[in-house]
N, C-alpha and C positions, 0 to 999 in steps of 0.2 A: 228400493225402486217402487214406483206405483204402477198399477195395472190399468190406469185410466187411458182410454183411447179417445182422442178427440177427432171427431168427424164433422165435416161441414153439414149444416142443416139446410136442406133445400125445400122450399115450399112450392107446391104446384102453382102454375100460373094459368089463369083462365084465358082461353083463346076465344075471342068473340067470333060468332058464326060469320059475321060480315067480312072478317079477314080470312077465314078459311074457305069460304064459298068460291072466290075466284080461282084459288089453287085447285080446288076439287074439279071445277069446270075445265080448267086447263089440263089437268091430269086425264080427265075423261076424254077430252078431244084428242090428246096425244095418243092415248091407247086406241081410240077409234082410227086415227090416221095410221098407226103402226099396223093395225089389223088390215086396213084396206090396201096398204102398200105391200105388206108381207104375206098375207094369207088369203086374200079374196080371189080364190080360184079353186076349181075342182070340188072336192067333197066339203070344204069349209065355206063354199060360196053362199052368200045371202041373196044374191040377185042372179036370175037365170042368164045364161049367155056369157059372152066374154067381154062385154062392154067396159066394165070397171077394170078388168085386167088389161085390156088394150090401152085404156086411157092412162093408166099408171105404169105401163110397161117400162118406159125409159127411167122413170124415177125409181122403180124397183131395182133395176140393175145398178143405178148410180149409188144406191144405199147398200148394195151388196146382197140383196135377196135374190136367190136363184129362182127361176120360174120355168125353165125348160132345159 
């Protein structure tokens, strides 16, 4: 018997920035939306007052984020 192990050889593929940029923007906007819906209140608030919280209140409960 021989001790030769055959493994597939995978070469890295270059991903152009033009194809990556829309996904990076989408991911950033998604994280920003999750922050505003899920955490924009109290100690983590970026804006003073409850304006953002009240604007997103029903969507917050619809998505399962507790707020009170």
